[in-house]
C-alpha positions as CSV (number, residue, x, y, z in Angstrom):
1,X,-3.0,6.3,38.2
2,X,-1.3,2.9,38.2
3,X,0.9,2.0,41.2
4,X,4.5,3.1,41.0
5,X,7.3,0.4,41.4
6,X,8.7,-0.2,44.9
7,X,11.2,2.3,46.1
8,X,14.9,1.5,45.3
9,X,17.7,1.4,47.8
10,X,18.4,4.8,49.3
11,X,21.9,5.5,47.9
12,X,20.7,4.8,44.3
13,X,17.6,6.8,44.8
14,X,19.6,9.7,46.2
15,X,21.9,9.5,43.1
16,X,19.0,9.7,40.7
17,X,17.5,12.6,42.6
18,X,20.8,14.4,42.7
19,X,21.0,14.2,38.9
20,X,17.5,15.5,38.6
21,X,18.0,18.3,41.1
22,X,21.3,19.4,39.4
23,X,19.6,19.7,36.0
24,X,16.7,21.6,37.5
25,X,19.2,24.1,39.0
26,X,21.6,24.6,36.1
27,X,19.9,23.6,32.9
28,X,17.4,25.6,30.9
29,X,13.9,24.5,32.0
30,X,12.5,24.2,28.5
31,X,11.7,20.5,28.6
32,X,8.9,18.8,30.5
33,X,11.0,15.8,31.6
34,X,9.6,12.7,33.2
35,X,11.1,11.9,36.7
36,X,13.4,9.2,35.3
37,X,17.2,9.3,35.2
38,X,18.7,6.8,32.8
39,X,22.0,5.1,33.2
40,X,22.7,2.7,30.3
41,X,21.0,0.9,27.4
42,X,21.3,-2.5,25.7
43,X,19.3,-3.5,22.7
44,X,15.7,-2.3,23.0
45,X,16.1,-1.7,26.7
46,X,17.1,1.2,28.9
47,X,18.1,0.9,32.6
48,X,17.8,3.5,35.4
49,X,20.4,3.9,38.2
50,X,18.7,1.2,40.3
51,X,19.1,-1.3,37.4
52,X,15.3,-1.3,36.6
53,X,14.6,-2.2,33.0
54,X,12.5,-0.2,30.6
55,X,11.4,-1.4,27.1
56,X,12.3,1.6,24.9
57,X,9.7,2.1,22.2
58,X,10.4,5.8,21.6
59,X,14.1,5.3,20.9
60,X,15.3,8.8,21.5
61,X,12.3,10.1,19.4
62,X,13.3,7.9,16.5
63,X,17.1,8.4,16.8
64,X,18.3,5.0,18.2
65,X,17.2,2.9,15.2
66,X,19.5,0.1,16.2
67,X,18.6,0.4,19.9
68,X,21.4,0.9,22.4
69,X,25.0,-0.3,22.4
70,X,24.7,-2.2,19.1
71,X,27.9,-4.2,18.9
72,X,28.8,-3.2,15.3
73,X,28.2,0.5,16.0
74,X,30.3,0.2,19.2
75,X,33.1,-1.4,17.3
76,X,33.1,1.3,14.6
77,X,33.1,4.1,17.1
78,X,36.0,2.6,19.1
79,X,38.0,2.2,15.9
80,X,37.3,5.7,14.6
81,X,38.0,7.7,17.7
82,X,41.5,6.4,17.7
83,X,42.1,7.8,14.2
84,X,40.1,11.0,13.4
85,X,37.0,12.5,14.9
86,X,36.8,15.9,13.3
87,X,38.8,17.8,10.7
88,X,36.3,20.5,9.5
89,X,34.9,20.9,6.0
90,X,38.0,22.7,4.9
91,X,39.5,19.4,3.9
92,X,38.4,16.1,2.3
93,X,37.9,13.0,4.5
94,X,37.2,9.4,3.8
95,X,33.5,8.9,4.7
96,X,31.5,11.9,3.5
97,X,31.8,10.9,-0.1
98,X,31.1,7.3,0.7
99,X,27.9,8.2,2.6
100,X,26.7,10.7,-0.1
101,X,27.2,8.0,-2.8
102,X,25.2,5.6,-0.7
103,X,22.4,8.1,-0.2
104,X,22.3,8.9,-3.9
105,X,21.7,5.2,-4.7
106,X,19.1,4.9,-2.0
107,X,17.1,8.0,-2.8
108,X,17.3,8.4,-6.6
109,X,18.8,11.8,-6.1
110,X,22.3,12.9,-6.8
111,X,24.0,15.0,-4.1
112,X,24.0,15.4,-0.3
113,X,24.8,18.2,2.2
114,X,25.5,17.1,5.7
115,X,24.5,19.0,8.8
116,X,23.9,18.1,12.5
117,X,20.1,17.8,12.8
118,X,16.8,17.8,11.0
119,X,16.1,21.4,11.8
120,X,19.4,22.4,10.2
121,X,18.4,20.4,7.2
122,X,15.2,22.3,6.9
123,X,17.0,25.6,7.2
124,X,19.2,24.5,4.3
125,X,16.1,23.5,2.3
126,X,14.5,26.9,3.0
127,X,17.6,28.7,1.7
128,X,17.6,26.5,-1.4
129,X,14.0,27.4,-2.1
130,X,14.7,31.1,-1.7
131,X,17.9,30.9,-3.8
132,X,16.0,29.0,-6.5
133,X,13.2,31.6,-6.6
134,X,15.5,34.6,-6.6
135,X,17.4,33.3,-9.6
136,X,14.2,33.3,-11.6
137,X,12.5,36.4,-10.2
138,X,12.9,38.3,-6.8
139,X,9.1,38.1,-6.5
140,X,9.3,34.3,-6.6
141,X,9.7,33.8,-2.9
142,X,6.6,32.1,-1.5
143,X,6.8,28.8,0.4
144,X,3.8,26.5,0.8
145,X,3.5,24.1,3.6
146,X,0.8,22.3,5.6
147,X,-1.3,22.9,8.6
148,X,-0.5,20.6,11.5
149,X,3.1,20.2,10.3
150,X,6.2,20.3,12.4
151,X,9.6,21.0,10.8
152,X,11.9,21.8,13.7
153,X,12.8,24.4,16.3
154,X,15.0,27.0,14.5
155,X,13.5,30.3,13.4
156,X,13.2,29.2,9.8
157,X,11.8,25.8,10.7
158,X,9.1,27.1,12.9
159,X,8.3,29.7,10.2
160,X,7.0,26.8,8.0
161,X,5.6,24.8,10.9
162,X,1.8,24.7,10.6
163,X,1.0,24.8,14.4
164,X,0.5,28.2,15.9
165,X,1.6,27.1,19.4
166,X,5.2,26.7,18.1
167,X,5.2,30.1,16.3
168,X,3.4,32.6,18.5
169,X,6.2,33.3,21.0
170,X,8.7,34.2,18.3
171,X,6.8,36.2,15.8
172,X,7.3,38.0,13.4
173,X,8.8,35.1,11.6
174,X,9.8,34.4,8.0
175,X,7.5,36.2,5.5
176,X,6.0,34.6,2.4
177,X,4.8,31.3,4.0
178,X,1.4,30.0,3.1
179,X,-0.3,27.1,5.0
180,X,-2.8,24.8,3.4
181,X,-4.8,21.8,4.9
182,X,-2.9,18.6,4.9
183,X,-3.8,16.1,2.2
184,X,-5.9,18.6,0.3
185,X,-4.7,18.6,-3.4
186,X,-7.3,21.2,-4.4
187,X,-6.1,23.6,-1.7
188,X,-2.5,23.1,-2.9
189,X,-3.5,23.9,-6.5
190,X,-5.4,27.0,-5.4
191,X,-2.4,28.3,-3.4
192,X,0.3,27.8,-6.1
193,X,1.2,30.4,-8.6
194,X,4.2,31.9,-10.3
195,X,5.4,33.4,-7.0
196,X,5.7,29.9,-5.5
197,X,9.4,29.0,-5.0
198,X,8.9,25.8,-3.1
199,X,6.6,23.3,-1.4
200,X,7.6,21.5,1.8
201,X,5.7,18.4,2.8
202,X,6.1,15.9,5.6
203,X,5.5,12.5,4.0
204,X,4.2,11.4,7.4
205,X,3.3,14.0,9.9
206,X,5.0,12.7,13.0
207,X,4.7,15.2,15.9
208,X,1.3,16.1,14.3
209,X,-0.1,12.7,15.1
210,X,1.4,10.1,12.7
211,X,-0.7,11.0,9.7
212,X,0.6,9.7,6.3
213,X,0.3,11.9,3.2
214,X,-1.9,10.5,0.5
215,X,-0.4,9.4,-2.8
216,X,-2.6,11.8,-4.7
217,X,-1.3,14.7,-2.6
218,X,2.3,13.8,-3.4
219,X,1.6,13.3,-7.1
220,X,-0.3,16.6,-7.3
221,X,2.5,18.4,-5.6
222,X,5.1,17.0,-8.0
223,X,3.0,18.0,-11.0
224,X,2.3,21.5,-9.7
225,X,6.0,22.1,-8.8
226,X,7.0,21.1,-12.3
227,X,4.3,23.4,-13.7
228,X,5.4,26.4,-11.7
229,X,9.1,25.7,-11.6
230,X,9.1,25.3,-7.8
231,X,11.3,23.0,-5.6
232,X,9.4,20.1,-4.0
233,X,10.9,19.3,-0.6
234,X,10.0,16.2,1.4
235,X,10.6,16.4,5.2
236,X,11.6,12.8,6.2
237,X,13.4,13.7,9.3
238,X,11.4,11.3,11.4
239,X,10.0,8.9,8.7
240,X,13.1,8.5,6.5
241,X,16.1,6.1,6.4
242,X,14.2,2.9,7.0
243,X,11.5,3.8,9.5
244,X,8.6,2.9,7.1
245,X,10.2,-0.3,5.9
246,X,11.6,1.4,2.8
247,X,14.7,3.6,2.5
248,X,12.4,6.7,2.3
249,X,8.7,7.0,2.9
250,X,8.1,8.4,-0.5
251,X,9.2,5.1,-1.9
252,X,6.1,3.4,-0.4
253,X,4.3,4.4,-3.6
254,X,4.8,2.7,-6.9
255,X,6.3,4.4,-8.8
256,X,7.8,6.6,-6.2
257,X,7.1,10.4,-6.3
258,X,10.6,11.8,-6.5
259,X,11.2,15.1,-4.8
260,X,13.8,17.7,-5.7
261,X,15.1,17.7,-2.1
262,X,14.6,15.3,0.8
263,X,15.7,16.2,4.4
264,X,16.4,13.4,6.8
265,X,18.2,13.0,10.1
266,X,17.3,11.1,13.3
267,X,18.4,7.5,12.9
268,X,21.0,8.0,10.2
269,X,24.1,7.9,12.5
270,X,22.7,5.5,15.1
271,X,22.5,8.1,17.9
272,X,25.3,10.5,16.8
273,X,24.2,13.9,15.5
274,X,23.9,13.9,11.7
275,X,21.4,15.3,9.2
276,X,21.4,15.0,5.4
277,X,19.9,17.2,2.7
278,X,19.7,15.0,-0.4
279,X,19.0,16.8,-3.7
280,X,18.8,16.6,-7.4
281,X,21.7,18.1,-9.4
282,X,19.7,21.2,-10.3
283,X,18.4,21.7,-6.7
284,X,21.9,21.2,-5.3
285,X,23.2,23.9,-7.6
286,X,21.1,26.5,-5.8
287,X,23.8,26.5,-3.1
288,X,27.1,27.8,-4.5
289,X,30.4,27.9,-2.6
290,X,30.3,30.3,0.3
291,X,26.5,30.4,0.5
292,X,26.0,27.8,3.2
293,X,28.1,25.7,5.6
294,X,28.5,24.0,8.9
295,X,31.3,23.5,11.4
296,X,30.4,20.1,12.7
297,X,28.1,18.7,10.0
298,X,29.3,15.6,8.2
299,X,32.1,14.9,10.6
300,X,34.3,11.8,10.1
301,X,32.9,9.9,13.1
302,X,29.3,10.5,12.3
303,X,29.7,9.7,8.6
304,X,31.5,6.5,9.3
305,X,28.9,5.3,11.8
306,X,26.2,6.2,9.3
307,X,27.8,4.0,6.6
308,X,27.8,1.1,9.1
309,X,24.2,1.8,10.0
310,X,23.2,1.7,6.4
311,X,25.0,-1.7,6.0
312,X,23.0,-3.0,8.9
313,X,19.8,-1.5,7.6
314,X,20.1,-3.4,4.3
315,X,20.2,-6.6,6.2
316,X,17.2,-6.0,8.5
317,X,14.7,-4.2,6.2
318,X,12.8,-7.4,5.4
319,X,12.6,-8.2,9.1
320,X,11.4,-4.7,9.9
321,X,8.4,-5.1,7.5
322,X,7.5,-8.4,9.2
323,X,7.7,-6.8,12.7
324,X,5.5,-3.9,11.5
325,X,2.8,-6.3,10.3
326,X,3.0,-8.2,13.6
327,X,2.8,-5.0,15.7
328,X,-0.2,-3.7,13.7
329,X,-2.0,-7.0,14.1
330,X,-1.5,-6.9,17.9
331,X,-2.5,-3.3,18.2
332,X,-5.7,-3.8,16.1
333,X,-6.6,-6.6,18.5
334,X,-5.9,-4.3,21.4
335,X,-8.2,-1.7,19.8
336,X,-11.0,-4.2,19.6
337,X,-10.8,-4.7,23.4
338,X,-10.6,-1.0,24.3
339,X,-13.2,1.5,23.1
340,X,-10.9,4.3,24.2
341,X,-8.8,3.7,21.1
342,X,-10.0,5.7,18.2
343,X,-7.6,4.6,15.5
344,X,-4.4,2.7,15.0
345,X,-2.1,4.2,12.3
346,X,1.0,2.1,11.2
347,X,3.6,2.9,8.6
348,X,6.5,0.5,9.1
349,X,7.8,1.1,12.6
350,X,6.2,4.5,12.8
351,X,3.0,4.0,14.8
352,X,0.3,6.2,16.3
353,X,-2.5,5.0,18.5
354,X,-5.1,7.7,18.7
355,X,-7.3,7.8,21.8
356,X,-10.6,9.5,22.5
357,X,-9.0,11.1,25.6
358,X,-5.7,12.8,26.4
359,X,-2.8,10.4,26.5
360,X,-0.3,12.0,28.9
361,X,-1.3,9.9,31.9
362,X,-1.0,6.7,29.8
363,X,2.6,7.6,29.1
364,X,3.3,8.0,32.8
365,X,1.5,4.8,33.7
366,X,3.3,2.9,31.0
367,X,6.6,4.2,32.3
368,X,5.7,3.0,35.8
369,X,5.2,-0.5,34.3
370,X,8.5,-0.4,32.4
371,X,7.5,0.8,28.9
372,X,8.7,4.1,27.4
373,X,6.5,5.7,24.8
374,X,5.3,9.3,24.3
375,X,2.2,11.2,23.5
376,X,2.0,13.7,20.7
377,X,-0.9,16.0,19.5
378,X,-2.5,15.5,23.0
379,X,-4.3,12.2,22.2
380,X,-1.9,10.1,20.1
381,X,0.4,7.5,21.7
382,X,3.4,7.4,19.5
383,X,5.7,4.4,19.0
384,X,9.1,4.7,17.3
385,X,10.6,1.4,18.3
386,X,14.2,0.4,17.4
387,X,14.4,-1.4,14.1
388,X,15.7,-4.5,15.8
389,X,12.6,-5.0,18.0
390,X,11.5,-8.7,18.4
391,X,8.1,-10.2,18.4
392,X,8.6,-11.1,22.1
393,X,9.3,-7.4,22.9
394,X,6.2,-6.4,20.9
395,X,4.1,-8.8,22.9
396,X,5.5,-7.3,26.1
397,X,4.7,-3.8,25.0
398,X,1.1,-4.8,24.1
399,X,0.6,-6.5,27.5
400,X,1.7,-3.3,29.3
401,X,-0.6,-1.2,27.1
402,X,-3.5,-3.5,27.8
403,X,-3.0,-2.9,31.6
404,X,-2.6,0.9,31.0
405,X,-5.7,1.2,29.0
406,X,-7.8,-0.8,31.4
407,X,-7.1,2.0,33.9
408,X,-8.3,4.7,31.5
409,X,-11.9,5.9,32.3
410,X,-14.2,5.1,29.4
411,X,-15.2,8.1,27.3
412,X,-17.9,8.6,24.8
413,X,-16.7,8.2,21.2
414,X,-16.3,11.4,19.4
415,X,-16.0,11.7,15.6
416,X,-12.5,11.6,14.2
417,X,-11.2,15.1,13.2
């Protein structure tokens, strides 16, 4: 293990420990938290209660796309909280329609439903699939999704999540779900039939290890859903809204493979809770008045912030693509120096560095050196940096990673799975 930083002054250390102890006493113990209490953020950096700086390359698991305390986001929040924060979906408000119009132009689809999170968006999509199938035939109720997928923590979302570790404690779950290998068009074709009501695909498996879907898989899914009159749903909760250097990850292909429904969330409101289900006219029509709703989803504050976020996104997308190429170059050079790295996978600013060994200790060591990342799928170091990251900050991250990986015991290479 790498050496920890020097101890801070006693009063500050006591405050951080008090925060940690209080949470351990009163909060559900369902998170494996790191022993770090954060106080504030600025740009791509977070600061603990001693004032120690951490370069934040996980950005709230992809939520803080503009980093922390972005001046334009702060200004909009300050203005809006003096006017209207919440009015419920019983009434019209200024920013929901503006945001939906913007998302329609970005996505190539027509209508949006706003919720609070990605998991709620997946629940909405599952209901749309079932409603679509029931209108055709009550027996048309099967949903096809992929092994190794992750779609959220609600009961419906884990029902279609292709990792048994997330499902086993809550079974029995939603019936009629079929799992196929990821990126296997032949398996998808074999699984589909007239009972298939919908197919749900992550365009990039995030929690599953940062694995992009292949173009042939997406095009096959589109053709088969058209053939069997099934809804094609893309889960872009993590990879959508700019993360890959395009508005949506499915737009990386030319021409894009247009879904019937795309679910997105994480960065869309720059840190405030907001999810969006964007759909074609026909798919949106599966949800009639009274069939679905939300108390907080699409609130005035979140929607206004999202509109500002998208304005900023338009300005920085070209820069993001440049930063992605720069980061990939630096990581490939790092891989050439460290045999423990099995593979580097980069799609925009969604990055996975797969190791031959478990990566949990690397995350702790990086944190001790002032870099925040995380490990997913046991061996994949995941980076979801803020969209505003600079080359200088990328250089700093790579220097820290270099130190961390030097401390990793060498392991014999094993074949990629």
